[in-house]
Structures are given as structure tokens and as C-alpha cells.
C-alpha positions in Angstrom: -6.9 -16.3 12.6 -4.0 -14.5 12.2 -3.4 -11.0 13.7 -2.4 -8.4 10.8 -0.3 -5.6 12.3 1.1 -2.7 10.2 4.8 -3.2 10.7 3.8 -6.6 8.7 2.1 -5.0 5.8 5.4 -2.6 5.6 7.4 -5.9 5.3 5.4 -7.2 2.7 5.9 -3.7 0.7 9.9 -3.8 0.9 11.4 -4.6 -2.4 12.4 -8.2 -2.4 14.5 -10.1 -4.8 13.2 -12.1 -7.5 9.4 -13.0 -8.6 6.5 -12.0 -6.3 3.8 -14.4 -5.8 0.3 -13.2 -4.0 -3.0 -15.1 -3.9 -6.1 -14.7 -2.1 -9.2 -17.0 -1.7 -12.0 -17.0 0.7 -12.3 -19.6 3.0 -14.5 -21.4 5.3 -14.0 -21.7 9.1 -16.3 -25.1 9.4 -18.2 -27.5 7.3 -17.8 -29.1 3.6 -17.2 -25.6 2.6 -13.7 -25.7 4.2 -11.9 -28.4 2.1 -12.8 -26.2 -0.9 -9.9 -23.8 0.2 -7.7 -26.2 -0.8 -9.0 -26.8 -4.1 -9.0 -23.0 -4.9 -5.3 -22.8 -4.3 -4.3 -25.3 -6.1 -6.2 -23.8 -9.1 -4.2 -20.6 -8.3 -1.1 -22.4 -8.3 -1.2 -23.5 -11.6 -2.2 -20.1 -12.7 0.8 -18.6 -10.8 3.0 -21.5 -12.6 2.0 -20.2 -16.0 2.7 -16.6 -15.7 5.7 -17.8 -14.1 6.9 -20.0 -17.2 6.0 -17.0 -19.5 8.2 -14.9 -17.5 11.2 -17.5 -18.7 11.5 -19.3 -15.1 12.6 -23.0 -15.9 10.9 -26.2 -14.4 13.4 -26.5 -11.4 12.6 -23.1 -10.1 9.2 -23.2 -10.5 8.8 -26.5 -8.5 11.3 -24.6 -5.8 9.3 -21.5 -5.6 5.6 -23.2 -5.5 6.8 -25.8 -3.3 5.8 -24.4 0.3 2.5 -23.3 -0.7 1.8 -26.8 -2.7 2.6 -28.4 0.7 0.2 -26.2 2.4 -2.6 -27.7 0.3 -2.2 -30.9 1.3 -2.2 -30.3 4.9 -5.5 -31.5 6.1 -5.3 -30.2 9.5 -4.4 -26.5 8.5 -7.8 -26.2 6.5 -9.6 -27.2 9.5 -8.6 -23.7 11.3 -9.4 -20.7 9.0 -10.8 -17.4 9.1 -12.9 -16.1 6.3 -10.3 -15.5 3.8 -6.7 -16.8 3.1 -3.6 -14.6 1.9 -0.7 -16.4 0.7 2.9 -14.5 -0.3 5.5 -16.2 -1.9 9.0 -14.9 -3.5 12.2 -17.0 -3.3 13.5 -16.1 0.3 10.0 -16.1 2.2 6.7 -17.6 2.5 4.2 -15.8 4.5 0.3 -16.5 5.0 -2.5 -15.2 6.9 -5.9 -16.7 7.6 -8.0 -13.4 8.0 -11.5 -12.4 9.1 -12.4 -10.9 5.7 -13.8 -12.3 2.7 -11.6 -12.0 -0.1 -12.5 -12.6 -4.0 -10.2 -15.3 -5.8 -7.0 -13.5 -7.0 -3.4 -14.2 -8.1 -0.9 -11.6 -8.8 2.7 -12.5 -10.2 5.0 -9.0 -10.8 7.9 -7.7 -8.6 6.0 -6.8 -5.4 3.5 -8.1 -3.3 0.1 -6.9 -4.2 -1.2 -5.6 -0.6 -4.2 -3.6 -1.8 -6.9 -6.3 -0.5 -5.7 -6.4 3.1 -5.9 -2.5 3.5 -9.6 -3.1 4.5 -8.0 -4.2 7.7 -6.1 -1.7 8.5 -8.1 1.5 7.7 -9.6 4.0 9.8 -13.4 2.2 9.1 -12.4 -1.4 9.4 -10.6 -2.3 12.4 -11.1 -1.9 16.8 -10.2 -3.7 19.6 -12.3 -4.6 22.5 -11.1 -5.0 25.9 -13.5 -7.2 28.3 -12.9 -6.1 32.1 -13.9 -8.1 35.0 -12.5 -8.8 38.6 -12.3 -12.5 37.4 -11.0 -12.4 33.9 -9.2 -9.9 31.4 -9.2 -10.2 27.4 -8.4 -8.5 24.4 -9.9 -8.9 20.9 -8.7 -7.6 17.9 -12.2 -7.1 15.4 -13.3 -6.0 12.4 -16.8 -5.6 10.8 -16.0 -9.1 9.8 -15.3 -11.1 12.7 -13.4 -11.3 16.0 -10.0 -12.8 17.7 -7.9 -12.8 20.6 -5.0 -11.4 21.1 -2.5 -12.7 23.8 -1.5 -10.3 26.4 2.4 -10.0 27.7 3.0 -12.7 30.1 3.4 -10.5 33.0 -0.4 -8.7 32.7 -2.6 -9.5 35.6 -5.3 -11.3 34.0 -7.8 -10.8 37.2 -8.0 -8.6 40.4 -7.2 -11.7 42.7 -3.9 -12.3 41.0 -2.5 -8.8 41.7 -3.9 -9.2 45.2 -2.0 -12.3 45.6 1.2 -11.2 43.9 1.1 -7.9 45.8 0.3 -9.7 49.2 -2.4 -7.5 50.3 -3.3 -8.6 53.8 -1.8 -5.5 54.8 -1.0 -2.3 53.3 1.9 -1.8 51.1 3.5 0.3 49.0 3.7 0.0 45.3 6.5 2.0 43.1 5.4 2.4 39.6 7.4 5.2 37.2 9.1 6.7 40.5 5.4 7.2 42.0 4.7 5.5 45.3 1.4 4.1 44.8 -0.9 2.7 47.8 -2.7 -0.7 47.4 -5.0 -1.4 50.4 -5.9 -4.7 52.1 -9.5 -6.2 52.2 -11.1 -4.3 55.2 -10.4 -1.0 52.8 -13.2 1.3 52.6 -14.9 1.9 49.0 -12.2 4.5 47.6 -9.6 2.4 48.6 -11.4 -0.4 46.5 -11.4 1.9 43.9 -7.9 3.1 44.1 -6.7 -0.9 43.9 -8.9 -1.4 41.2 -7.1 1.6 39.3 -3.6 0.2 39.9 -5.0 -3.0 38.9 -6.1 -1.7 35.3 -2.8 0.5 34.9 -1.0 -2.6 35.0 -3.7 -3.9 32.4 -3.3 -0.9 30.5 0.6 -1.3 30.5 0.3 -4.8 29.1 -2.6 -3.4 26.6 -0.2 -0.4 25.4 2.6 -2.9 25.0 0.8 -5.4 22.5 -1.1 -2.3 20.5 2.1 -0.1 20.6 1.5 2.9 18.1 -1.4 1.1 17.0 -4.6 4.2 17.2 -7.5 2.0 16.2 -10.1 2.8 18.3 -10.2 0.4 21.8 -14.0 -0.3 23.3 -14.4 -1.7 26.4 -17.0 -4.5 27.9 -18.1 -5.1 31.4 -20.1 -3.9 34.4 -20.3 0.0 33.7 -18.9 1.1 37.2 -15.7 -0.3 35.8 -15.4 1.6 32.8 -15.0 5.5 34.3 -12.1 3.6 36.7 -10.0 2.1 33.4 -10.4 5.2 31.5 -8.6 6.8 34.6 -5.8 4.5 34.1 -5.8 3.7 30.7 -3.2 6.0 28.2 -4.4 4.3 24.8 -5.4 7.5 22.4 -8.4 6.2 21.1 -10.4 4.7 23.8 -14.0 5.0 23.0 -16.7 6.8 25.6 -19.2 4.2 25.3 -19.0 0.6 26.4 -20.6 -2.9 26.0 -22.1 -2.8 29.1 -22.8 -5.9 31.2 -21.0 -8.5 32.7 -19.0 -10.4 29.7 -17.9 -13.4 31.6 -19.6 -16.3 29.8 -20.5 -14.5 26.8 -19.9 -15.7 23.3 -16.8 -13.3 21.9 -19.0 -13.0 18.5 -21.9 -11.7 20.8 -19.6 -8.9 22.1 -18.2 -8.2 19.2 -21.5 -7.5 17.5 -22.4 -5.2 20.4 -19.5 -3.6 20.0 -19.6 -2.9 16.4 -22.6 -1.2 17.0 -21.1 1.4 19.3 -17.8 1.7 17.0 -19.1 2.0 13.5 -20.0 5.7 13.5 -16.5 6.7 15.2 -15.1 4.4 12.7 -16.8 5.9 9.7 -16.5 9.5 11.0 -12.8 10.0 9.4 -14.1 8.1 6.4 -17.2 10.3 5.8 -15.1 13.3 6.6 -12.6 12.3 3.8 -15.0 12.0 1.3 -16.9 15.2 2.6 -13.4 16.7 1.8 -13.0 15.7 -1.5 -16.4 16.6 -2.5 -15.3 20.1 -1.5 -12.1 20.3 -3.3 -13.0 18.0 -6.8 -12.2 20.4 -9.4 -9.2 22.4 -7.4 -5.7 21.0 -7.4 -6.2 19.7 -4.0 -8.1 16.8 -5.2 -8.0 14.3 -8.1 -9.8 11.0 -9.8 -7.1 10.8 -12.4 -4.9 8.0 -11.7 -1.8 9.7 -13.7 -1.9 12.2 -11.3 -2.7 10.4 -8.4 0.0 8.0 -8.2 3.0 10.6 -8.8 1.6 12.7 -6.2 1.1 9.4 -3.7 4.8 8.6 -4.7 5.8 12.3 -4.0 3.9 12.0 -0.4 1.1 14.7 -1.2 -1.7 12.0 -0.8 -3.4 12.7 2.6 -6.7 10.5 1.8 -7.4 8.1 -0.9 -9.8 6.3 -1.9 -9.4 2.9 -4.0 -11.7 0.1 -5.4 -10.9 -3.4 -3.3 -11.3 -5.8 -6.0 -10.6 -4.0 -9.1 -6.9 -3.7 -10.9 -5.5 -1.5 -13.4 -2.4 -2.6 -15.1 0.1 -0.9 -16.0 3.8 0.9 -15.5 5.2 3.8 -13.4 8.5 5.8 -13.7 9.5 7.0 -10.3 12.3 9.0 -12.2 9.8 10.7 -14.7 6.7 10.4 -12.9 5.3 8.7 -16.0 2.1 6.6 -15.7 1.3 4.1 -18.7 -1.6 2.1 -18.3 -2.1 -1.2 -20.3 -5.2 -2.2 -22.2 -4.7 -5.9 -21.0 -2.6 -7.0 -18.2 1.1 -7.7 -20.2 4.2 -9.4 -18.1 5.6 -7.4 -16.0 3.1 -5.1 -15.7 1.9 -3.7 -12.0 -1.5 -3.1 -10.4 -1.5 0.6 -10.6 -4.4 1.0 -7.9 -2.3 -1.5 -5.8 0.7 1.2 -6.4 -1.1 4.3 -5.1 -2.5 2.5 -2.1 1.0 1.3 -1.4 3.0 4.7 -1.3 -0.1 6.8 0.2 0.6 4.1 3.4 4.1 4.5 3.3 3.6 8.4 3.3 1.2 7.8 6.3 -1.5 8.9 4.6 -5.0 7.1 4.7 -6.2 4.9 2.7 -9.6 3.5 2.4 -10.0 0.1 0.5 -13.8 0.2 -0.4 -16.5 -1.0 -2.9 -16.1 0.4 -6.1 -19.7 2.0 -5.7 -18.3 3.8 -2.6 -15.5 5.5 -4.4 -16.0 9.2 -4.2 -16.3 10.8 -7.6 -17.5 7.5 -9.5 -14.3 6.6 -10.5 -11.8 3.6 -9.2 -9.7 6.1 -6.8 -10.3 9.2 -5.4 -7.7 11.4 -3.7 -7.1 14.5 -1.7 -3.9 16.3 -1.4 -1.7 17.7 1.5 -0.6 20.5 -1.2 
């Protein structure tokens, strides 16, 4: 499966030349159902072709635009390695696809911007976290959602085992290691218990540097899995801003990643849900005041202006129409017409770009009973 980062989502959101095709399909990881993915993609490409032809694209243009995705349909090896859903994006200059650990309903959208709302569920506070397995013999980092798990490659210089650090440092004797201008003592194999702990702390400092390089400014929660005595040592070394207090206890070596993910989800779910529940409570408190609204014609201009702090939006639903950024006028179409945009997607995009929190949830989970609900900053 693929790792989707916020910067990749921002790249999809940026204005691009030409018509944009966004396709979402459910996929299977193995078995007979895995072969259905290529059939679904072919069918949605035919639908996209009809919409593009209705917009005036000629046959040579259509063939060139759809060719990369058509080749994907014919790549049998590609369909043997899938997640739970596939997202495909195409415009005249670029072709992107992501195999992701989340189920999508079949959907094709052809407009002047990519349709990214279904991806929001992977990037909101209640849907994504990281799992770091700790042992002296093996270090691994995973990206997780409630839907699945995939390993994330750490930088080459990140030590994967305690013995690797000892070997690199030549610790048959006490030596000095300089990090960030501070002298840190590494002690040899005959060290006392406290020296052993300090050696482990330095090992974890180096692991933490690799983890931070991968995660950068990603504030998704990080859960530890390992023998419990290692947890406080790693916490002392860690600089991650959202390290979860509890961890998955027990030696992770030899355990299936899916087992670890299932245990980690029980720990992290309340933590992940907290911000969403607080946002829902905040909406209910402010409902009926100028600080909250479920009216798309109010919320979308506020999202454009950067005033939306929290946005709940119904996943799998679309409201077609247009938005004039100059006049802030919102027009809702009775049916999907050429040139229309999904206005729910547009509200989510502008909230995300203005550093608001977006919660793409099931329609029944949107506070207030509508298709979206917003809490405003002011």
C-alpha cells in the first residue's frame, strides 16, 4: 500500500491546467475479488470518457488523457498488490494513483479540480496514527488507520538494532559520542544497569531522529509497542509532540503487524476521537449563533476566507454547483451539470488549506443532521 502525506494532498489540491479526472474504487488484497478492481476501473474510465466528450474533448485528446489509466487496467501484476481502496488522478500533465487502507465507494468526478474529499478520512485526527515497535533486535515504524497498517521505511542511517549501534560505535571501551554539541557517554558491555539505560537512551535518540525525519511536522499520534521497561526510556529520548502515554506491551518480535495494529487501535481510539467529540460538542453549544452553521451557502465562503476551525462533512455524498470567490456567491444545482463542482469537497479543501480540522464522516455522524457542520474561528 501507499503512504499518503499532507503535502501530497496539497499537491492534488493545487490548480492545474486541463480537465481533472478523479476515480475511486474498492479493491481486495487477494483472491478472486482482487481481479474485480481492473473491471471497475475500466467501467469508470468509460464514464469519464463520456463526460469528457460532453465537455468537447476530441478523440485524440481523450485517448492520450485516458491511456495511463487504461494501461493500469491491463497490468495484472499491479492488481495483485492492493489495499482496500484505489484512488486514481489524471490531468494532461500528470498521473497519480494511491493504493490505500480504506474502502471507497465507486466514484468518478470530472471537473477543473481533483476531488479529494474521500481522502480526508486518512488525514483527519480520528483516522490515522503511527506505531513504532521497540526491541533491542529490531525497530520498525508503521502508518496505521482503523482500516489497516503498512510499514514506513526509516532513513538508512537510522539504527535498526541496539547491537548495530554498539558495533558502529566500537563499544568495547568507553567512548565519547558528540550529538548536537553535547558529549554523550556510551559504555561498554560490562557497564552497570544505569549505564545500560543511558546506552539505550542514546540508541533511542538516534531512532527518534529517524522517526522525526520521516514524520516531519505530522502531528498524528505515535503509539509504542515493546517490552514495558523500554517505554520510559524511549519517552525520555523522543521529541515527537504527540506520543501516546500507553503502549502495546510485550515483545513485538515475531508478531503479525495486523495483531499489533489491532491492539494499538484499542489504545489510540479514545485519543483520536477526543478532538472530534470536542468539536461536535462545540458545534452543539454554538448552534444557532454566528459561530456555527450547517448552511452550505454560509460555510463555503467562510472556508474560503479561512474562518472555519472545525468542519464535519459527509463522506460519500456530493452537492453539485458553483462558487464565485469574488462575490462569495454559492449556487447549488438540482442535478450534476458540466462544469459543476462538488461544493462539499470545495469546503473541505479550503478548510484544510487554511489549517482547519476536517472530519469526513458517515452522513449520520454529521452534527445537526445535515451534510456538513462548521464551527467558525470568529
